[in-house]
N, C-alpha and C positions, 0 to 999 in steps of 0.2 A: 503495499498500500505505503508506502514512504518514495519506493522509485515513482509509483508513480503525480503521486504529488506534486514530487520536483517537475518532473515533465509538464504537469497540464499547465504553464502560463507564456512554452515556450513552439508554441508549436506549428509559430509565424515566425519563427528566425531563421532567418535567412545568408548570420557571422556569424560563425562558433567561433575564436580560435581563446585557447589552453594553455598555449604552451608559456615551454619554461615554467611551467607550475608547481614537480612534483606530485604532482599526479602519479599513483600508484592502486596499484589490480591489473584488472581488464579492461577492453574498452567494452561500454556497456554497448547492448544494444539494441538500446532504447533507445542510439544514436538516428536510427532509422524506420524512424518512428518522426523526425523532423522530416517532412517531404518538405518544402517548404528553400532546407538549404543547400547554397548553394555552397559556400566556402566554411573547410571542416579542418583547424588546426591540433595538430595535439602532440607538435617533434616538443621534443626533448622534455623530456619527460620521463616517469619512470614505468610506464606500461608495460607489462607482458599478454606472455597466453597467440594468442591465431587473435589476427583481424576478422574479426565477422561476420556470414555473406549477403546478413543483413542485410551490410551496408550499404550490399549491389544493390535494394531498394530508394536510396540516392539520387533519384532518374533528373535530378538539377542537377546537384554539383557540378564545378567544373574544378577545384581547388579539393585536395585529400592530402597534407603532408605526415606523416607519422616517423620520419626518420628520430633516431634521435632516441630511441623508447627501445626494453628485452621483448619484442615483440619478433615468434614460432611460423614454426611452416606454412607453408606457401596465399597467399595473396590467392583471395577467393577468383575462381572466378565469375560470378555474377560482379564483382567489383574490378576488374578487367574489360567487363567489356561495356562497363558504359564509358568503356574510357572507345573509341566507339560514335556515342554521341558527347552529352556535356562534356567526358572528364576531358580536364585537358591538363594538369600536373595533379601525382600519383608521385609522391616519393619516398620511401625508407629506408629500412641499412637490408636491404642486398643480403642473404647467407656467404656464406664467407665458411660453409661446412659444418659449423660444430652449431653456431645461431644467427638469426637478419632472417630473415624472406622472403624462399624462392619465386621470381617471381615466375610464371609459370613462357611467358612467350616476351620475347622480346621488345610488342609492342606495350604488354602491362604495366609496367610501370617509368613514368618519363624523366626518372633519376633512381641510381644507386649511392646510396649515404656512406 
């Protein structure tokens, strides 16, 4: 219930910049409910785990910056598909074999840091 209350007033937000805030835990899947989101900046925090597949529902998203975290796994295919339409910038820490995100196609991530 707390999560629903926390996000209840954010439905019409277009720009969310939470970079450099020492955020920890995983990326909340509830962010996918922000249908008007155009810019999501979560870089340089302490976020862990995988990029949620649900972020692929953000059809208006043109910028997604996730570098400088401890994310792992593969970039979700639905997020990569956004690169065909609106998503212009998608940056992350790409895999070096032990940590980072695997970008499954060369066109998925715009920059690997």
